C-alpha positions as CSV (number, residue, x, y, z in Angstrom):
1,N,0.0,0.0,0.0
2,E,1.0,3.6,-0.4
3,A,1.8,4.3,3.3
4,S,4.2,1.3,3.5
5,N,5.9,2.4,0.2
6,T,6.3,5.9,1.5
7,R,7.8,4.5,4.8
8,A,10.1,2.2,2.9
9,N,11.3,5.0,0.6
10,A,12.1,7.2,3.6
11,Q,14.0,4.3,5.2
12,L,15.9,3.7,2.0
13,T,16.7,7.4,1.6
14,D,18.0,7.5,5.2
15,R,20.2,4.4,4.5
16,L,21.6,5.8,1.2
17,Q,22.4,9.1,2.9
18,A,24.1,7.3,5.9
19,E,26.2,5.3,3.4
20,G,27.2,8.4,1.5
21,L,25.9,7.1,-1.8
22,V,25.0,9.3,-4.7
23,F,21.3,8.8,-5.6
24,F,18.5,10.6,-7.5
25,P,14.8,10.0,-8.1
26,V,13.8,7.7,-11.0
27,T,10.5,6.3,-12.1
28,G,10.9,2.7,-13.5
29,G,8.2,0.7,-15.2
30,S,7.1,-1.7,-17.8
31,P,8.0,-1.0,-21.5
32,D,4.6,0.5,-22.1
33,F,4.6,2.2,-18.7
34,A,1.3,0.6,-17.8
35,H,3.0,-0.2,-14.5
36,A,5.4,2.4,-13.1
37,E,6.9,3.0,-9.7
38,P,8.9,5.9,-8.3
39,G,12.3,4.8,-7.1
40,F,16.0,5.8,-7.0
41,G,18.9,5.8,-9.3
42,I,21.9,4.8,-7.1
43,V,25.6,4.9,-7.9
44,A,26.9,1.7,-6.5
45,E,28.2,-1.7,-7.4
46,L,25.6,-4.2,-8.7
47,S,26.2,-6.6,-5.8
48,H,25.4,-3.8,-3.3
49,L,22.3,-2.8,-5.3
50,L,21.1,-6.4,-5.2
51,E,21.7,-6.6,-1.5
52,L,19.7,-3.4,-1.0
53,G,16.9,-4.7,-3.3
54,R,16.6,-7.9,-1.3
55,E,16.6,-6.0,2.0
56,F,13.9,-3.7,0.8
57,R,11.9,-6.7,-0.7
58,Q,12.3,-5.7,-4.4
59,E,11.8,-8.3,-7.1
60,A,14.5,-6.7,-9.3
61,V,16.7,-3.7,-9.8
62,F,17.8,-1.9,-13.0
63,W,21.5,-1.8,-13.7
64,I,23.2,0.3,-16.4
65,E,26.4,-1.0,-17.9
66,G,28.0,0.3,-21.1
67,G,24.9,2.3,-21.8
68,I,22.6,-0.8,-21.7
69,V,19.9,-1.1,-19.1
70,H,19.5,-4.5,-17.5
71,L,16.7,-5.8,-15.3
72,C,18.5,-7.8,-12.6
73,S,16.6,-10.3,-10.4
74,C,17.2,-9.9,-6.7
75,S,16.4,-13.6,-6.1
76,D,18.8,-15.3,-8.5
77,D,21.0,-12.4,-9.9
78,T,20.0,-13.1,-13.5
79,R,20.3,-10.1,-15.9
80,H,18.1,-9.3,-18.8
81,P,18.9,-6.5,-21.2
82,V,15.9,-4.2,-21.8
83,G,17.4,-1.5,-24.1
84,S,19.8,1.4,-24.3
85,W,19.8,4.1,-21.7
86,G,19.5,6.7,-24.4
87,D,16.3,5.1,-25.8
88,L,14.7,4.5,-22.5
89,A,15.4,7.6,-20.5
90,T,13.1,10.5,-20.9
91,P,14.4,14.1,-20.4
92,F,13.2,16.3,-17.6
């Protein structure tokens, strides 16, 4: 529900600040954006992002490597390319 998502986002924000990580707001979603959720872009190693994803009960995280966005499962660490960052990102 929305209240628990707000609480979890606040806890994650506190955690990222405490760790001194660079982060920024991002909305991720399905290719057609029928499903979209606010989240964070976080500058960190993939292993740490997956650890945070598991801790905050996420199914997956997005990872950008070489300009390609990958959907990475938090349960089994599999990676699936979803497209180039330039094609997927929308300007402000």
